[in-house]
C-alpha positions in Angstrom: 9.7 -14.9 -79.2 8.8 -17.3 -76.4 6.9 -15.6 -73.5 7.1 -16.5 -69.8 6.2 -20.1 -69.1 6.4 -20.3 -65.3 3.6 -19.4 -62.9 4.8 -16.1 -61.5 3.1 -13.0 -60.1 0.2 -11.4 -62.0 1.5 -9.4 -65.0 0.6 -6.0 -63.4 2.9 -6.9 -60.4 5.9 -7.9 -62.5 8.7 -5.3 -61.8 11.2 -6.5 -64.4 11.2 -8.3 -67.8 14.5 -9.9 -68.8 15.0 -10.5 -72.5 17.6 -13.1 -73.4 18.4 -15.6 -76.1 20.1 -19.1 -76.1 21.3 -21.1 -73.2 21.4 -18.2 -70.7 17.7 -18.6 -70.4 18.1 -21.9 -68.5 20.6 -20.3 -66.1 18.3 -17.3 -65.4 15.3 -19.6 -65.0 17.2 -21.8 -62.5 18.4 -18.8 -60.5 14.9 -17.3 -60.4 13.5 -20.6 -59.1 16.2 -21.1 -56.6 15.7 -17.7 -55.1 11.9 -17.8 -55.3 11.6 -14.6 -57.3 8.1 -14.1 -58.7 8.2 -10.5 -59.9 10.6 -11.0 -62.8 9.5 -12.4 -66.1 11.9 -14.0 -68.6 11.1 -13.6 -72.4 13.3 -15.5 -74.9 14.2 -14.2 -78.3 15.3 -17.2 -80.4 15.6 -15.2 -83.7 17.4 -11.9 -83.9 17.2 -11.3 -87.6 14.9 -10.4 -89.0 14.1 -8.8 -85.6 10.7 -10.0 -84.4 9.4 -6.5 -83.6 5.6 -7.3 -83.6 5.9 -10.5 -81.7 8.1 -8.9 -79.0 5.7 -6.0 -78.7 2.9 -8.5 -78.1 4.9 -10.5 -75.5 5.8 -7.3 -73.6 2.4 -5.7 -73.7 1.0 -7.3 -70.5 3.9 -6.0 -68.4 2.9 -2.3 -68.5 4.8 -1.1 -65.4 7.9 -3.3 -65.8 11.4 -2.4 -66.6 12.7 -4.2 -69.6 16.4 -5.3 -69.6 18.6 -7.4 -71.9 20.8 -10.2 -70.5 
């Protein structure tokens, strides 16, 4: 699990967390930067099996009010 790396809005102001894996991360990151979006965090999962349940929970914990979606 690779957490957000860009300087975005404070964690309590993030409205959505996008989970993804692989190359799609770079497409999402570029689109977010191009549009100047600061209230969406991108978290990468680079290992799906065994599923990193504890690491993912730790990465998502700061985003208490955010919607979590998979891309």
